[in-house]
C-alpha positions in Angstrom: 15.4 -1.3 20.6 13.4 -0.8 23.7 9.7 -1.2 23.7 6.8 -0.5 25.8 3.3 -2.2 25.4 0.4 -0.4 26.7 -3.0 -3.4 26.3 -5.5 -4.4 29.1 -6.0 -7.3 27.5 -3.7 -10.0 29.5 -3.5 -12.6 27.0 -2.9 -10.3 24.3 0.0 -8.0 26.1 1.9 -11.4 27.2 1.8 -12.6 23.4 3.1 -9.5 22.4 5.7 -9.3 24.9 6.5 -13.3 23.9 6.4 -12.5 20.1 8.9 -9.3 20.1 11.4 -11.0 22.5 11.5 -14.4 20.4 12.7 -11.8 18.0 15.4 -10.5 20.0 13.8 -7.0 20.7 13.8 -5.3 24.2 10.5 -5.2 26.0 11.1 -3.3 29.0 8.1 -2.9 30.3 4.0 -4.0 29.7 0.9 -2.1 31.3 -3.0 -2.8 31.2 -3.8 1.2 31.8 -3.0 4.5 30.4 -1.4 5.7 33.9 0.9 2.5 34.0 1.8 3.1 30.0 2.7 7.1 31.1 4.9 5.7 34.1 6.6 3.2 32.2 7.7 5.9 29.1 8.8 8.1 32.0 10.9 5.4 34.1 12.2 3.2 30.9 12.4 5.8 27.8 11.6 3.3 25.6 12.1 3.9 21.4 8.9 2.3 20.4 5.4 1.9 22.2 3.1 -0.1 21.2 -0.5 1.1 22.5 -4.5 -0.2 22.1 -6.5 2.3 21.5 -9.5 1.2 23.8 -8.1 1.2 27.7 -9.7 1.4 30.7 -11.8 2.7 32.5 -14.2 3.6 29.8 -12.5 1.8 26.7 -13.3 4.6 24.2 -10.2 6.5 23.4 -7.9 6.6 26.6 -5.0 4.7 24.3 -5.3 7.4 21.9 -5.1 10.0 24.5 -2.2 8.6 26.6 -0.2 7.8 23.2 -0.8 11.5 22.1 0.6 12.8 25.5 3.6 10.2 25.8 4.7 12.2 22.3 4.1 15.4 23.7 6.4 14.1 26.7 8.7 12.6 24.5 8.3 13.7 20.7 11.1 11.1 19.4 9.0 8.6 20.8 7.9 6.1 17.9 4.3 5.3 18.3 2.4 1.7 17.1 -0.9 2.1 17.9 -3.3 -1.3 17.6 -7.0 -1.3 17.4 -9.3 -3.9 16.6 -11.6 -2.2 14.1 -11.1 0.7 12.0 -11.3 4.1 13.9 -10.5 6.7 11.4 -11.3 9.9 13.4 -8.3 8.1 16.2 -6.0 8.3 13.4 -6.8 11.6 12.1 -6.1 12.6 15.5 -2.7 11.0 15.5 -1.5 12.0 12.6 -2.8 15.6 12.9 0.3 15.8 15.8 3.0 14.8 13.0 3.4 11.5 11.1 7.3 10.4 11.9 7.6 7.5 13.9 3.7 6.9 13.9 1.9 3.5 12.8 -1.8 2.5 13.4 -2.7 -1.3 12.6 -5.6 -3.5 13.1 -4.9 -5.7 16.1 -5.2 -8.9 13.3 -2.1 -7.4 11.5 -0.5 -8.9 14.7 -1.1 -12.8 13.6 0.8 -11.7 10.3 4.3 -11.7 12.2 6.4 -10.7 9.0 4.2 -7.5 8.3 3.8 -6.6 12.0 7.4 -6.5 12.4 7.8 -4.8 9.2 6.1 -2.1 10.4 7.2 -1.9 14.1 10.8 -1.9 12.5 9.6 0.9 10.0 8.0 3.1 12.5 11.0 2.8 14.6 13.4 4.2 11.6 11.4 7.2 12.0 8.6 6.2 9.2 4.9 5.9 9.0 2.8 2.4 9.1 -1.1 3.0 8.5 -3.0 -0.5 8.1 -4.3 -0.8 4.4 -7.7 -1.6 5.6 -7.7 1.7 7.7 -6.7 3.2 4.4 -9.2 1.4 1.7 -12.2 2.2 4.2 -11.0 6.3 3.9 -10.9 5.9 0.2 -14.6 4.3 0.0 -15.8 7.5 2.1 -13.9 10.2 0.3 -14.0 9.6 -3.4 -16.5 12.1 -4.0 -14.2 14.6 -2.7 -13.7 16.6 -5.7 -9.9 17.1 -5.9 -9.9 13.6 -5.2 -11.6 12.4 -7.9 -9.3 14.1 -10.3 -6.8 11.4 -9.3 -6.6 8.6 -11.8 -7.2 4.9 -10.6 -2.9 4.6 -10.8 -2.5 7.7 -8.7 -5.3 6.7 -6.3 -3.1 3.2 -5.7 0.0 5.5 -5.6 -1.6 7.9 -2.6 -3.0 4.8 -1.0 0.5 3.1 -0.4 1.5 6.7 0.7 -1.1 6.4 3.0 0.4 3.3 4.4 4.0 4.8 4.9 5.5 3.2 2.1 8.5 5.0 0.2 8.8 5.4 -3.4 11.0 2.4 -3.9 8.7 0.2 -1.9 5.6 1.9 -3.9 7.0 0.6 -7.0 8.1 -2.7 -6.4 4.3 -3.4 -4.6 2.7 -1.7 -8.4 5.6 -3.6 -10.7 6.5 0.2 -11.7 9.5 1.8 -12.0 10.7 4.7 -9.2 10.6 7.2 -12.0 6.9 6.4 -12.9 6.0 6.4 -9.0 7.9 9.9 -8.8 6.1 11.0 -11.6 2.6 10.1 -10.6 3.4 11.1 -6.9 4.3 15.0 -8.6 1.0 14.6 -10.3 -1.1 14.1 -7.2 0.2 17.1 -5.5 -0.9 19.0 -8.8 -4.3 17.5 -8.8 -4.7 18.2 -5.0 -3.0 22.0 -4.9 -0.5 21.1 -3.0 2.4 23.7 -3.6 5.8 22.9 -2.4 6.5 25.1 1.4 8.8 24.7 4.2 6.6 23.9 6.8 4.5 21.0 5.7 5.5 17.8 4.2 2.8 17.1 1.1 3.3 13.6 1.4 1.5 13.9 4.6 -0.6 16.8 4.0 -2.3 14.4 1.0 -2.6 11.7 3.5 -5.0 14.2 5.8 -6.7 15.4 3.3 -8.6 12.4 2.5 -8.6 11.4 5.8 -10.3 14.5 7.2 -13.0 14.2 4.4 -13.7 10.8 5.1 -14.4 12.0 8.8 -16.6 14.7 8.2 -18.5 12.3 6.2 -18.6 10.2 9.4 
């Protein structure tokens, strides 16, 4: 796995690089600003980019903008975004461009090495990894939504884990239920959210985007 790291804090940037190299992962370049990051992506053609949300010069959304641009240039690039705080609008912006090979984690998760590495590998393998805290805060804002109120507490639990990027097997293990039960809950979620089958959209992603977008509108 070839990795580029974009992080303007030198200590965290080098700490991440050391951690990943200790796990026998190939950190091919590090960058301290968006321009260096995009140049590194072009030069090294990494499998995964780890990108800080807030980068120079304004320390607002430069990291997100660079991540979206990198994915535009290289659609097969997996991106794991790191943020110091839950920034719901940024998570929504990224997911709006497709959820495959995409992760959004709080920086505190890096200190939980096993969880961080699991998210990194999940994204590199084509999946999604959304920080549980992001999911929790979004749900807190969006439960007043009429369609979301149709979901049972267990269905909300299942949808929260779908939003984290877990598959049915992992959800079953987390909730101590059978895969069949998870499949049944997900079918019920789709029905209650009025998400009909279609070749054009992934209903799991649409369900996640639905409550993220509702949370964003509520501010």
